[in-house]
One Martini backbone bead per residue (centre of mass of N, CA, C, O) as a GRO file, in nm:
protein
   66
    1MET     BB    1  16.530  19.641  16.711
    2LYS     BB    2  16.753  19.906  16.789
    3VAL     BB    3  16.928  20.222  16.694
    4LYS     BB    4  17.199  20.428  16.807
    5ILE     BB    5  17.378  20.708  16.668
    6PHE     BB    6  17.710  20.824  16.713
    7SER     BB    7  17.882  21.125  16.595
    8LYS     BB    8  18.227  21.249  16.518
    9TYR     BB    9  18.430  21.507  16.424
   10GLU     BB   10  18.775  21.551  16.375
   11GLY     BB   11  18.993  21.772  16.367
   12TYR     BB   12  19.312  21.836  16.282
   13PHE     BB   13  19.353  21.998  16.587
   14SER     BB   14  19.223  21.805  16.773
   15LYS     BB   15  19.139  21.662  17.070
   16LEU     BB   16  19.058  21.356  17.171
   17SER     BB   17  18.957  21.420  17.467
   18LYS     BB   18  18.734  21.616  17.381
   19MET     BB   19  18.568  21.432  17.200
   20SER     BB   20  18.523  21.203  17.409
   21SER     BB   21  18.371  21.375  17.614
   22HIS     BB   22  18.136  21.448  17.432
   23LEU     BB   23  18.041  21.162  17.371
   24GLU     BB   24  17.994  21.080  17.667
   25LEU     BB   25  17.781  21.288  17.737
   26GLU     BB   26  17.578  21.212  17.515
   27ILE     BB   27  17.536  20.915  17.594
   28ASN     BB   28  17.454  20.959  17.896
   29ALA     BB   29  17.206  21.131  17.835
   30TRP     BB   30  17.054  20.925  17.673
   31LEU     BB   31  17.045  20.703  17.882
   32LYS     BB   32  16.894  20.863  18.100
   33SER     BB   33  16.634  20.918  17.892
   34HIS     BB   34  16.643  20.567  17.871
   35PRO     BB   35  16.582  20.349  18.123
   36GLY     BB   36  16.405  20.105  17.953
   37ILE     BB   37  16.658  19.974  17.836
   38LYS     BB   38  16.819  19.707  17.637
   39ILE     BB   39  17.135  19.625  17.588
   40ILE     BB   40  17.296  19.436  17.329
   41ASP     BB   41  17.503  19.643  17.168
   42ILE     BB   42  17.837  19.774  17.106
   43THR     BB   43  17.984  19.990  16.864
   44GLN     BB   44  18.290  20.084  16.686
   45SER     BB   45  18.419  20.354  16.466
   46SER     BB   46  18.699  20.453  16.249
   47CYS     BB   47  18.795  20.730  16.034
   48GLY     BB   48  19.057  20.845  15.870
   49GLY     BB   49  19.326  21.107  15.903
   50SER     BB   50  19.585  21.237  15.744
   51LEU     BB   51  19.382  21.367  15.500
   52GLU     BB   52  19.145  21.341  15.711
   53PRO     BB   53  18.912  21.370  15.924
   54ALA     BB   54  18.806  21.222  16.185
   55LYS     BB   55  18.566  20.948  16.245
   56HIS     BB   56  18.319  20.876  16.496
   57ILE     BB   57  18.144  20.569  16.587
   58ILE     BB   58  17.847  20.489  16.777
   59SER     BB   59  17.664  20.188  16.846
   60ILE     BB   60  17.334  20.123  16.987
   61TRP     BB   61  17.188  19.825  17.069
   62TYR     BB   62  16.826  19.790  17.129
   63GLU     BB   63  16.559  19.750  17.369
   64THR     BB   64  16.227  19.783  17.454
   65GLU     BB   65  16.010  19.797  17.701
   66VAL     BB   66  15.665  19.683  17.733
   0.00000   0.00000   0.00000
């Protein structure tokens, strides 16, 4: 099994929708360039907040077809 991790830092004055759109485009481009994978699990995590910029992490656990 393999994992692909996507992460973005959100600045203090960034809009969540802009960051979400960027992550969505990045993930969709990666999926399109890897058509032969089988996704096993997807997880997401966020940290930071009031005193630090937020960081968002999405992990895609997958297997490649042989």
